[in-house]
C-alpha positions as CSV (number, residue, x, y, z in Angstrom):
1,X,-63.8,-166.0,-50.1
2,X,-62.3,-164.2,-53.0
3,X,-61.5,-161.5,-50.5
4,X,-57.9,-160.9,-51.2
5,X,-58.1,-157.2,-51.3
6,X,-59.7,-157.6,-47.9
7,X,-57.3,-157.7,-44.8
8,X,-56.3,-161.2,-43.3
9,X,-58.3,-160.0,-40.4
10,X,-61.6,-159.2,-42.2
11,X,-61.6,-162.7,-43.7
12,X,-62.3,-163.9,-39.6
13,X,-65.1,-161.0,-39.2
14,X,-68.8,-162.0,-41.0
15,X,-70.1,-164.7,-42.8
16,X,-73.6,-162.8,-42.5
17,X,-76.7,-164.9,-42.8
18,X,-79.7,-163.7,-44.9
19,X,-81.7,-162.7,-42.1
20,X,-83.9,-159.7,-44.4
21,X,-85.2,-159.1,-47.6
22,X,-82.7,-156.1,-48.9
23,X,-79.7,-157.0,-46.4
24,X,-77.0,-156.7,-49.6
25,X,-78.3,-154.5,-52.7
26,X,-77.8,-157.6,-55.3
27,X,-78.3,-161.5,-55.1
28,X,-75.8,-163.5,-55.9
29,X,-74.6,-167.5,-55.2
30,X,-71.9,-170.1,-54.5
31,X,-72.1,-173.3,-55.4
32,X,-69.7,-175.7,-53.4
33,X,-68.5,-179.5,-52.6
34,X,-69.8,-181.2,-49.0
35,X,-66.4,-183.1,-49.6
36,X,-62.9,-181.9,-49.3
37,X,-59.9,-182.1,-51.3
38,X,-56.1,-182.3,-50.3
39,X,-54.5,-182.0,-53.6
40,X,-55.8,-183.1,-57.1
41,X,-56.8,-181.3,-60.2
42,X,-60.2,-179.1,-60.6
43,X,-61.9,-178.5,-63.7
44,X,-64.1,-176.9,-65.5
45,X,-65.7,-175.8,-68.6
46,X,-67.5,-172.4,-68.4
47,X,-68.3,-169.5,-70.0
48,X,-68.7,-165.8,-68.0
49,X,-70.2,-162.8,-68.0
50,X,-68.4,-159.7,-69.9
51,X,-69.8,-157.1,-66.9
52,X,-67.5,-154.4,-65.2
53,X,-67.9,-155.2,-61.3
54,X,-68.7,-158.4,-61.4
55,X,-66.8,-162.2,-61.5
56,X,-67.4,-165.8,-62.0
57,X,-65.2,-168.3,-60.8
58,X,-63.9,-171.7,-59.6
59,X,-61.4,-171.9,-56.7
60,X,-61.0,-174.3,-53.9
61,X,-61.1,-173.0,-50.2
62,X,-60.8,-174.2,-46.7
63,X,-63.3,-173.0,-44.4
64,X,-63.0,-172.2,-42.1
65,X,-60.5,-169.8,-43.3
66,X,-58.4,-170.4,-40.1
67,X,-55.5,-171.0,-41.8
68,X,-56.5,-169.3,-44.7
69,X,-55.9,-171.7,-47.7
70,X,-57.4,-170.5,-51.3
71,X,-56.4,-171.7,-54.9
72,X,-58.5,-169.0,-57.5
73,X,-59.5,-168.7,-61.0
74,X,-61.4,-165.7,-61.5
75,X,-63.2,-164.7,-64.6
76,X,-62.8,-160.9,-64.2
77,X,-65.9,-159.5,-66.0
78,X,-64.2,-155.8,-66.8
79,X,-61.5,-157.2,-69.0
80,X,-62.3,-158.9,-72.4
81,X,-58.9,-160.7,-72.6
82,X,-57.5,-162.2,-69.5
83,X,-58.3,-164.0,-66.4
84,X,-56.8,-164.1,-62.4
85,X,-55.4,-166.8,-61.0
86,X,-54.1,-166.3,-57.6
87,X,-53.0,-168.7,-54.6
88,X,-53.5,-167.4,-50.9
89,X,-51.3,-168.8,-47.5
90,X,-51.7,-168.2,-43.6
91,X,-49.2,-165.2,-44.1
92,X,-51.1,-161.9,-43.5
93,X,-52.1,-160.5,-47.0
94,X,-50.0,-162.8,-48.5
95,X,-51.9,-163.2,-52.4
96,X,-50.1,-164.6,-55.0
97,X,-52.1,-162.4,-58.0
98,X,-51.7,-163.7,-61.8
99,X,-53.2,-161.5,-64.3
100,X,-53.3,-163.8,-67.1
101,X,-53.7,-162.8,-70.4
102,X,-55.4,-165.0,-72.4
103,X,-55.6,-165.3,-76.5
104,X,-59.6,-165.5,-76.4
105,X,-62.9,-163.4,-74.9
106,X,-63.2,-165.7,-72.1
107,X,-67.1,-164.1,-72.2
108,X,-67.9,-165.4,-75.7
109,X,-67.8,-168.4,-75.6
110,X,-67.5,-171.9,-73.1
111,X,-63.3,-172.5,-72.7
112,X,-62.3,-175.6,-70.5
113,X,-60.1,-174.1,-67.0
114,X,-58.1,-176.2,-64.2
115,X,-55.9,-175.7,-61.4
116,X,-53.7,-178.6,-60.7
117,X,-52.4,-178.8,-57.1
118,X,-49.9,-181.1,-56.0
119,X,-47.2,-180.4,-52.8
120,X,-44.9,-178.9,-54.8
121,X,-46.9,-176.2,-57.5
122,X,-50.1,-175.2,-58.1
123,X,-50.3,-174.7,-61.7
124,X,-53.6,-173.4,-64.0
125,X,-54.4,-174.9,-67.4
126,X,-56.3,-173.3,-69.9
127,X,-58.3,-175.4,-72.6
128,X,-55.9,-177.9,-71.5
129,X,-52.6,-176.9,-71.3
130,X,-50.8,-175.5,-68.3
131,X,-49.9,-171.8,-68.6
132,X,-48.6,-170.3,-65.3
133,X,-47.1,-172.3,-62.5
134,X,-46.5,-171.2,-59.1
135,X,-43.5,-173.0,-56.8
136,X,-42.2,-170.8,-54.3
137,X,-41.7,-171.0,-50.7
138,X,-45.6,-170.6,-50.0
139,X,-46.8,-173.4,-51.8
140,X,-46.2,-175.8,-48.9
141,X,-48.5,-173.8,-47.0
142,X,-51.4,-175.0,-49.3
143,X,-51.8,-177.7,-47.2
144,X,-55.3,-177.5,-45.6
145,X,-58.4,-179.8,-46.9
146,X,-59.7,-177.5,-49.4
147,X,-63.8,-177.5,-50.8
148,X,-64.3,-177.1,-54.4
149,X,-66.2,-173.6,-55.0
150,X,-68.1,-171.6,-57.8
151,X,-69.6,-168.2,-57.4
152,X,-70.9,-165.1,-58.9
153,X,-71.3,-161.8,-56.9
154,X,-70.8,-158.0,-56.8
155,X,-67.5,-156.7,-55.1
156,X,-67.0,-153.4,-53.6
157,X,-63.3,-153.0,-54.4
158,X,-64.1,-150.8,-57.3
159,X,-60.1,-150.8,-57.8
160,X,-59.8,-154.2,-58.1
161,X,-63.4,-155.2,-59.9
162,X,-64.2,-151.8,-61.8
163,X,-67.5,-150.0,-61.5
164,X,-71.1,-151.9,-61.6
165,X,-73.8,-150.6,-63.0
166,X,-77.0,-152.5,-61.6
167,X,-78.8,-151.2,-65.3
168,X,-76.9,-154.4,-66.3
169,X,-78.4,-157.0,-64.4
170,X,-79.2,-159.7,-64.3
171,X,-75.7,-161.1,-64.9
172,X,-74.9,-165.3,-65.3
173,X,-71.6,-167.2,-65.2
174,X,-72.5,-170.6,-67.0
175,X,-71.2,-173.6,-66.3
176,X,-71.0,-176.8,-68.6
177,X,-69.5,-179.4,-66.3
178,X,-66.7,-179.9,-63.3
179,X,-64.4,-182.7,-63.1
180,X,-62.1,-183.7,-59.8
181,X,-58.9,-185.5,-60.4
182,X,-57.3,-187.3,-57.2
183,X,-53.7,-186.3,-56.9
184,X,-51.9,-189.9,-58.3
185,X,-48.0,-189.6,-58.0
186,X,-46.6,-191.9,-61.0
187,X,-50.0,-192.6,-62.8
188,X,-52.2,-190.6,-65.1
189,X,-49.9,-187.8,-65.6
190,X,-49.7,-187.6,-61.9
191,X,-53.6,-187.0,-61.6
192,X,-56.7,-189.5,-62.2
193,X,-60.0,-188.6,-63.0
194,X,-62.2,-189.9,-60.0
195,X,-65.8,-187.8,-60.9
196,X,-67.5,-185.7,-63.5
197,X,-71.0,-183.6,-62.8
198,X,-72.4,-182.4,-66.0
199,X,-75.2,-180.9,-63.9
200,X,-78.2,-182.6,-65.1
201,X,-79.7,-181.9,-61.8
202,X,-78.6,-180.7,-58.6
203,X,-77.0,-183.5,-56.7
204,X,-77.6,-183.0,-52.8
205,X,-75.3,-185.8,-52.0
206,X,-72.0,-184.2,-53.5
207,X,-73.3,-180.0,-53.4
208,X,-74.2,-177.1,-51.6
209,X,-76.0,-174.3,-52.5
210,X,-74.9,-170.9,-50.0
211,X,-77.0,-168.8,-47.8
212,X,-73.9,-166.3,-46.8
213,X,-72.2,-163.3,-47.5
214,X,-68.6,-161.2,-46.5
215,X,-67.8,-157.5,-46.0
216,X,-67.1,-156.2,-49.1
217,X,-69.3,-158.5,-51.0
218,X,-72.8,-156.5,-52.2
219,X,-74.5,-159.4,-53.0
220,X,-76.4,-161.5,-50.2
221,X,-75.7,-165.7,-51.7
222,X,-79.4,-167.5,-52.1
223,X,-79.4,-171.1,-53.1
224,X,-82.7,-169.2,-55.3
225,X,-79.8,-167.9,-57.9
226,X,-77.9,-171.7,-59.0
227,X,-80.2,-172.9,-61.5
228,X,-79.9,-175.6,-63.4
229,X,-81.3,-175.6,-67.0
230,X,-80.8,-177.8,-70.3
231,X,-77.4,-179.6,-68.8
232,X,-75.6,-176.8,-67.2
233,X,-75.3,-174.8,-64.0
234,X,-76.3,-171.2,-64.5
235,X,-75.1,-169.0,-61.5
236,X,-76.7,-166.0,-61.4
237,X,-76.4,-162.0,-59.8
238,X,-79.9,-160.4,-59.5
239,X,-81.6,-157.2,-57.9
240,X,-82.3,-158.1,-53.8
241,X,-85.8,-158.3,-54.9
242,X,-85.8,-160.7,-57.8
243,X,-83.7,-164.4,-58.0
244,X,-83.4,-166.9,-60.5
245,X,-82.7,-167.2,-64.7
246,X,-84.2,-164.7,-66.5
247,X,-82.1,-165.5,-69.5
248,X,-82.4,-166.9,-73.1
249,X,-81.9,-170.1,-74.1
250,X,-78.2,-171.0,-73.8
251,X,-75.7,-170.5,-76.6
252,X,-72.9,-173.0,-76.8
253,X,-71.1,-172.6,-80.3
254,X,-67.3,-172.6,-80.7
255,X,-66.6,-168.8,-82.1
256,X,-62.9,-168.5,-81.3
257,X,-60.3,-169.6,-84.2
258,X,-57.5,-171.8,-82.8
259,X,-54.3,-170.4,-81.7
260,X,-50.6,-172.2,-81.4
261,X,-50.0,-172.8,-77.9
262,X,-46.0,-174.5,-78.1
263,X,-43.5,-174.5,-81.1
264,X,-40.3,-176.7,-80.7
265,X,-37.7,-177.3,-82.7
266,X,-36.6,-180.8,-82.4
267,X,-33.7,-181.8,-85.1
268,X,-34.9,-180.9,-88.7
269,X,-38.9,-181.1,-87.3
270,X,-40.7,-178.0,-86.0
271,X,-43.5,-179.5,-83.9
272,X,-46.3,-176.7,-83.2
273,X,-49.3,-177.9,-81.1
274,X,-52.4,-175.9,-81.4
275,X,-55.5,-175.2,-79.3
276,X,-58.1,-177.2,-80.4
277,X,-58.2,-180.2,-83.2
278,X,-57.6,-178.3,-86.6
279,X,-58.6,-178.8,-90.0
280,X,-55.8,-180.9,-91.5
281,X,-55.4,-179.5,-95.1
282,X,-54.8,-176.0,-93.7
283,X,-52.5,-177.2,-90.8
284,X,-50.4,-179.1,-92.8
285,X,-49.7,-176.3,-95.5
286,X,-46.1,-175.4,-95.2
287,X,-47.1,-171.8,-96.7
288,X,-48.8,-171.0,-93.3
289,X,-45.6,-171.0,-91.5
290,X,-42.6,-168.8,-91.8
291,X,-40.0,-167.5,-89.6
292,X,-36.3,-168.2,-88.8
293,X,-33.5,-169.0,-91.8
294,X,-35.8,-172.0,-92.7
295,X,-37.5,-173.7,-95.7
296,X,-40.6,-175.2,-94.2
297,X,-41.1,-178.7,-96.6
298,X,-44.2,-180.4,-95.5
299,X,-46.5,-181.0,-92.8
300,X,-48.1,-184.2,-90.6
301,X,-51.0,-183.5,-88.4
302,X,-50.3,-186.1,-85.2
303,X,-53.6,-188.4,-84.1
304,X,-54.4,-186.0,-81.7
305,X,-55.5,-183.8,-84.4
306,X,-53.8,-180.8,-82.4
307,X,-50.0,-181.1,-83.1
308,X,-48.3,-180.8,-86.4
309,X,-45.1,-182.2,-87.8
310,X,-43.2,-179.3,-89.8
311,X,-40.3,-181.6,-91.5
312,X,-37.5,-178.3,-91.8
313,X,-34.3,-177.4,-93.9
314,X,-31.8,-174.5,-93.9
315,X,-29.6,-173.3,-91.3
316,X,-31.1,-174.9,-88.1
317,X,-31.3,-172.0,-85.7
318,X,-29.6,-171.9,-82.3
319,X,-31.8,-170.0,-80.1
320,X,-35.6,-169.2,-80.0
321,X,-36.6,-167.7,-83.1
322,X,-40.3,-165.4,-84.0
323,X,-42.5,-168.1,-85.5
324,X,-45.4,-166.9,-87.9
325,X,-48.5,-168.7,-88.6
326,X,-51.6,-168.0,-90.0
327,X,-54.8,-169.2,-92.3
328,X,-54.8,-172.7,-90.0
329,X,-58.9,-173.5,-89.5
330,X,-60.3,-175.6,-86.5
331,X,-63.3,-178.2,-87.5
332,X,-65.9,-175.9,-86.5
333,X,-69.5,-175.3,-88.8
334,X,-68.5,-173.0,-90.1
335,X,-64.8,-173.2,-89.3
336,X,-62.7,-170.8,-88.0
337,X,-59.5,-169.4,-89.4
338,X,-56.8,-168.0,-87.6
339,X,-55.3,-164.6,-88.3
340,X,-51.5,-163.8,-88.4
341,X,-50.2,-165.1,-85.0
342,X,-46.2,-165.1,-83.2
343,X,-45.2,-167.4,-81.3
344,X,-41.6,-167.9,-79.8
345,X,-40.2,-171.2,-81.4
346,X,-37.9,-172.7,-79.1
347,X,-34.8,-175.3,-79.8
348,X,-34.0,-177.9,-77.9
349,X,-30.4,-179.0,-75.4
350,X,-27.6,-180.0,-77.3
351,X,-25.6,-183.2,-76.5
352,X,-24.0,-184.9,-74.8
353,X,-27.0,-182.6,-72.0
354,X,-25.5,-182.6,-68.8
355,X,-27.5,-180.8,-66.1
356,X,-26.3,-180.0,-62.8
357,X,-29.4,-180.6,-60.6
358,X,-30.1,-177.8,-57.9
359,X,-26.8,-175.6,-58.6
360,X,-26.0,-173.3,-61.4
361,X,-24.2,-174.0,-64.4
362,X,-20.5,-175.5,-63.9
363,X,-18.0,-176.5,-66.4
364,X,-20.1,-178.3,-69.3
365,X,-22.9,-178.7,-67.2
366,X,-26.4,-176.9,-67.3
367,X,-27.6,-174.4,-64.4
368,X,-30.8,-176.4,-63.2
369,X,-34.4,-174.7,-63.8
370,X,-37.6,-175.4,-62.0
371,X,-40.1,-177.6,-64.6
372,X,-42.8,-175.3,-66.6
373,X,-44.3,-175.7,-69.5
374,X,-42.1,-173.1,-71.0
375,X,-38.9,-174.9,-69.5
376,X,-36.5,-176.9,-72.0
377,X,-36.2,-178.7,-69.0
378,X,-36.5,-178.8,-64.8
379,X,-37.2,-180.5,-62.1
380,X,-40.7,-180.7,-59.7
381,X,-40.3,-180.4,-56.4
382,X,-36.8,-180.5,-54.1
383,X,-35.3,-178.4,-51.6
384,X,-32.1,-177.7,-52.6
385,X,-29.2,-179.3,-50.2
386,X,-24.9,-178.9,-50.4
387,X,-21.9,-180.0,-49.9
388,X,-19.5,-177.3,-48.0
389,X,-16.6,-177.2,-49.9
390,X,-14.2,-178.0,-47.1
391,X,-15.8,-181.6,-47.5
392,X,-14.2,-183.7,-49.8
393,X,-16.6,-185.7,-52.5
394,X,-14.9,-189.0,-53.4
395,X,-15.2,-191.3,-56.6
396,X,-15.6,-188.7,-59.1
397,X,-14.1,-185.8,-61.5
398,X,-16.8,-183.7,-61.3
399,X,-17.2,-183.3,-57.5
400,X,-18.5,-179.5,-57.9
401,X,-21.9,-181.5,-59.5
402,X,-22.4,-183.6,-55.9
403,X,-21.8,-180.7,-54.0
404,X,-25.6,-179.3,-54.8
405,X,-28.3,-181.8,-54.7
406,X,-32.2,-181.8,-54.2
407,X,-33.9,-183.4,-51.5
408,X,-37.2,-184.4,-52.4
409,X,-37.4,-184.1,-56.0
410,X,-40.6,-185.9,-57.5
411,X,-39.8,-185.8,-61.3
412,X,-37.8,-184.5,-64.3
413,X,-38.2,-183.4,-67.7
414,X,-36.4,-182.7,-70.4
415,X,-38.0,-182.0,-73.9
416,X,-35.7,-184.1,-76.7
417,X,-36.0,-185.1,-80.3
418,X,-37.3,-188.9,-80.5
419,X,-35.2,-191.2,-80.1
420,X,-32.9,-193.4,-78.0
421,X,-30.5,-192.4,-74.6
422,X,-28.5,-193.1,-72.1
423,X,-29.8,-191.4,-68.9
424,X,-27.0,-191.2,-66.1
425,X,-28.6,-190.0,-62.8
426,X,-25.9,-188.8,-60.0
427,X,-26.5,-188.9,-56.8
428,X,-24.6,-188.8,-52.9
429,X,-25.6,-189.2,-49.4
430,X,-24.9,-185.6,-47.9
431,X,-27.0,-186.3,-44.9
432,X,-26.8,-189.5,-43.1
433,X,-23.9,-191.3,-41.3
434,X,-25.4,-195.1,-41.6
435,X,-27.6,-197.7,-43.6
436,X,-31.5,-197.6,-43.3
437,X,-31.8,-193.8,-43.3
438,X,-32.6,-193.0,-47.1
439,X,-34.0,-195.4,-49.0
440,X,-35.7,-194.3,-52.8
441,X,-36.6,-196.1,-56.1
442,X,-36.6,-194.1,-59.3
443,X,-37.9,-194.8,-62.9
444,X,-36.9,-193.6,-66.4
445,X,-39.7,-193.0,-69.4
446,X,-41.7,-195.3,-66.9
447,X,-39.3,-198.6,-66.7
448,X,-37.4,-199.1,-63.5
449,X,-34.0,-198.0,-62.7
450,X,-33.7,-199.1,-59.0
451,X,-35.5,-200.1,-56.4
452,X,-35.0,-199.2,-52.4
453,X,-31.6,-197.4,-52.9
454,X,-29.4,-196.8,-49.5
455,X,-26.9,-194.8,-51.3
456,X,-25.0,-195.2,-47.9
457,X,-24.8,-198.8,-47.9
458,X,-24.0,-199.1,-51.3
459,X,-20.8,-196.3,-51.6
460,X,-20.9,-194.5,-47.7
461,X,-21.5,-191.0,-47.5
462,X,-19.8,-187.7,-49.7
463,X,-19.1,-190.3,-52.7
464,X,-20.4,-190.2,-55.9
465,X,-22.9,-192.8,-56.9
466,X,-24.6,-192.9,-60.5
467,X,-27.5,-195.3,-61.9
468,X,-27.3,-195.7,-65.6
469,X,-30.6,-196.6,-67.8
470,X,-29.2,-197.7,-71.7
471,X,-31.2,-197.5,-74.4
472,X,-34.6,-195.1,-73.5
473,X,-36.8,-194.4,-76.4
474,X,-38.6,-191.1,-75.9
475,X,-41.7,-191.2,-78.3
476,X,-43.1,-187.9,-77.2
477,X,-40.2,-185.9,-77.4
478,X,-40.6,-185.8,-73.5
479,X,-37.8,-187.5,-70.9
480,X,-39.8,-188.3,-67.7
481,X,-37.9,-189.2,-64.6
482,X,-39.8,-190.2,-61.6
483,X,-39.0,-190.6,-57.9
484,X,-40.7,-192.1,-55.2
485,X,-39.4,-192.2,-51.1
486,X,-39.4,-195.3,-48.9
487,X,-37.5,-193.7,-46.0
488,X,-37.2,-190.1,-45.8
489,X,-36.8,-187.7,-49.2
490,X,-35.2,-188.5,-52.9
491,X,-31.8,-187.1,-53.8
492,X,-30.5,-186.0,-57.1
493,X,-27.4,-184.1,-58.2
494,X,-27.0,-184.5,-61.7
495,X,-28.5,-185.9,-65.1
496,X,-25.9,-187.0,-68.1
497,X,-27.7,-187.6,-71.1
498,X,-26.4,-189.4,-74.1
499,X,-27.7,-189.5,-77.7
500,X,-27.7,-193.1,-79.4
501,X,-29.6,-191.2,-82.1
502,X,-33.6,-192.2,-83.8
503,X,-35.4,-190.4,-85.9
504,X,-38.6,-187.9,-84.4
505,X,-41.1,-190.7,-86.4
506,X,-41.7,-188.3,-89.1
507,X,-40.4,-189.2,-92.9
508,X,-40.2,-186.8,-96.0
509,X,-43.7,-188.1,-97.1
510,X,-45.3,-186.9,-93.4
511,X,-46.1,-189.8,-92.1
512,X,-45.7,-191.5,-88.8
513,X,-43.5,-195.3,-88.6
514,X,-45.9,-197.4,-87.6
515,X,-45.0,-198.3,-83.4
516,X,-45.7,-200.2,-80.3
517,X,-48.9,-199.5,-78.6
518,X,-49.8,-200.3,-75.0
519,X,-52.7,-199.3,-72.7
520,X,-54.5,-200.2,-69.9
521,X,-58.3,-199.4,-68.9
522,X,-59.8,-198.8,-66.9
523,X,-57.1,-196.7,-64.7
524,X,-57.9,-196.7,-61.9
525,X,-59.0,-200.2,-61.7
526,X,-60.8,-202.3,-58.6
527,X,-60.3,-206.3,-60.0
528,X,-59.0,-206.7,-63.2
529,X,-57.6,-204.4,-65.9
530,X,-57.4,-205.2,-69.5
531,X,-54.2,-204.6,-71.2
532,X,-54.2,-203.7,-74.8
533,X,-51.6,-203.7,-77.1
534,X,-50.9,-203.1,-80.7
535,X,-47.9,-204.9,-82.5
536,X,-46.0,-203.7,-86.1
537,X,-45.2,-206.6,-86.8
538,X,-45.2,-210.3,-85.3
539,X,-43.3,-210.2,-82.2
540,X,-42.2,-212.4,-78.7
541,X,-45.1,-210.5,-76.2
542,X,-44.7,-210.9,-72.4
543,X,-45.6,-208.5,-69.7
544,X,-44.4,-207.8,-66.6
545,X,-46.0,-206.4,-63.4
546,X,-43.9,-204.5,-60.5
547,X,-45.0,-202.4,-57.4
548,X,-44.1,-199.0,-57.3
549,X,-40.4,-200.1,-55.4
550,X,-39.5,-202.6,-58.3
551,X,-40.6,-205.8,-57.1
552,X,-42.0,-208.1,-59.4
553,X,-45.3,-209.3,-58.7
554,X,-46.4,-210.9,-62.2
555,X,-44.7,-212.4,-65.2
556,X,-46.5,-213.4,-68.7
557,X,-46.0,-215.0,-71.4
558,X,-47.9,-214.5,-74.4
559,X,-45.6,-215.9,-76.9
560,X,-44.9,-215.0,-80.5
561,X,-48.2,-212.8,-81.4
562,X,-49.7,-211.7,-85.1
563,X,-49.3,-208.1,-85.9
564,X,-52.7,-205.9,-84.8
565,X,-54.5,-205.1,-81.8
566,X,-55.0,-207.7,-79.0
567,X,-55.8,-207.8,-75.5
568,X,-55.5,-209.3,-72.4
569,X,-57.1,-209.4,-68.9
570,X,-54.6,-209.0,-65.8
571,X,-56.4,-210.3,-62.3
572,X,-55.2,-208.2,-59.6
573,X,-56.5,-210.9,-56.9
574,X,-54.6,-210.4,-53.3
575,X,-53.0,-207.7,-54.1
576,X,-53.6,-204.3,-52.1
577,X,-54.4,-200.7,-53.2
578,X,-51.2,-199.0,-55.0
579,X,-49.4,-197.7,-58.3
580,X,-47.7,-200.6,-60.2
581,X,-45.6,-200.6,-63.4
582,X,-47.0,-202.7,-66.2
583,X,-44.4,-203.1,-68.8
584,X,-45.1,-204.9,-72.5
585,X,-42.1,-206.6,-73.7
586,X,-42.5,-206.7,-77.4
587,X,-39.5,-207.9,-79.0
588,X,-37.7,-205.7,-81.8
589,X,-40.5,-203.4,-81.3
590,X,-39.5,-202.2,-77.7
591,X,-40.9,-202.1,-74.4
592,X,-43.6,-199.7,-73.2
593,X,-44.5,-199.1,-69.7
594,X,-48.0,-198.0,-67.7
595,X,-48.8,-197.0,-64.2
596,X,-51.6,-198.2,-62.7
597,X,-53.7,-197.7,-59.5
598,X,-55.8,-200.3,-58.0
599,X,-57.7,-199.0,-55.5
600,X,-59.6,-201.5,-53.1
């Protein structure tokens, strides 16, 4: 485990049980789940140790390692401004190591780290924000059920872990909690919380304490080095004659100032997101921001307490520009104050927007990209497919766009100013020459666009087909398009987006306009769910329930409802487990859709 400095052959050699005191020069420990998981989000709040030659981890691992599947977060004690991410797949020595620079010292305080594992990608998150993503062909090899693990150990590989001075023993890594989210495509941002362990005590029904080691590990794992104290799990690295926790009281204090995570320019609003909740007075102060040929007028801190909408004027840049921020405070007592920080502010795409999905730029169409948190737009998943130049593509003035597609695409995301749009999906059947071979569905901003579409049955092979979503409302600066296949795979060749106007929801006074609200809890649910909605004014209200392929399950007419917050309990008796779409129709206030997971 965590043996990327070893050869692939070495991995199979020895998991050495403890047979005598002193077998290894040190004692460490590994804490591992009994159950295994295939896909999901694995999240931890931890504080590592700033001691060269040691590391504390959160990782997933297929046990036994044949084939080798592993996904890592490793806090290397030798570095005070970075951590290491890695995936390891069966191909010999096939490591995909990333040394990730951090905006803080990971050993000075607790921070939240997460692995997000889906069929199409692996992403790593720090303090709730994606910082790195892998989407290469090796991701498909990560298919084995893996255990969730944490450990502390002393690697023999000095070139990797750094030199180690045993005089610094004992060494401790602290874990506040661990969370597991199941992979639930289309629900809760694709990951739904299943359980949290707050480490109040050892849960023998969920976890095991390890008693093994391996070549290249100078520590023998012993169960006494997994200690529970004051609501924390402490993994200990000790000499080979001592064990257990001998440290002082655990200090859990915010010592890190906030830092900017992202900055995106939408029309005349610059949206800046910070790493943690910030003080509104300092965050809304326009004098704390500079950069670009812009004037900074006013700011408004959103309800998430981490995102600031800055009203700006002047000449709007058309290319990314450096943004300078200073003196923003967090909400700790006493507050931590941000020193001068630089971040690249990214400008949005221009309209009308056209994207050649799966292909390069062509005419007025932009070339495609793979989605990550740093992209303006991009696809999640999908395998490129092409139609040969010798094969004609009918029914379109843009045949070159239909010659490239992504088969098996999961979703597509585009950053946009908040407003209203028409969205056209461009598709072609380039593989099958009979009906019933490919059936798939799509939704735009949670609203079903089509279900069980059979392109061949509709227009034939190698013939352009489009689907138009009209008056699509974007309220979170992100257009989300989702796909689900019933037979074979989804396919997409191009996207057209036309702006119908609208605003970012921020006025000159810096206050958000009243809007429609809609949430569902619990999610997932078992027998019934509460649909909570909020109206800005009196409106005729109805709720429609669809299954994932677009079939209407229920229609609920609530009549004219007064402004304010309201609840309706929906009973799902007789329905099977699965994903359902709940759409609130709020009259002139608009429509909102939420994905929910029914688990029997």
